Phi, psi and omega in degrees: 000138182212166173217153177269128181217169174288136180302325181296343179272353181282138175271172182294338181266350183287150178253128182208161172229153179295127183268323181196187176296148175098206189262008180271130178232161175264109181275114179280116185258326183197160177227134176261114182248089185293344176294342182255015182294144182228150175284146179231121181287139177301135178099356180248015178225162178244146174284138181256131176277112181265002178277138178290141178232156182302325183280356181294139174283164176303323178294320180292321178297316179298318180295317179294324175300315179297315178302317180294321177295316179297317180297314179299318178299314181298321178299322181293327185250014188304314182300312179296319180297315179296318178300314180295319180296316179296319179298313179298312181299310182297322178298316180293319180293321182288320185263336185077003180265137180252119181293159177306139176063020183250143176290153173274097188297324181295315179296317180295322178294320177297317179296320179295317181296326183266354180293131180254127181276122175281134179244000000 
């Protein structure tokens, strides 16, 4: 996920590439790596409030802005993303072969199924 911004707005920790001549750069904000998808058992995650609140710190506001941009981006490409994820998953399940840098989905699913939630 990326956005076009002025190079002068980039911080020292930001990742960007030159987009064209001048001061416009492509700011890399996030990467979706479906090879690393993992199953998550219901009850072991928390819902995140992405709405800005008066008590939010400047860092929290910046983080929530990023989360909202990422969420909006994912909604736009959801159909394509799900198709690619299913294709990768089904190929691994059908062949039993695990591609380079890819999680072993069967092992992760077994671990998820046997994980006991402490209450």
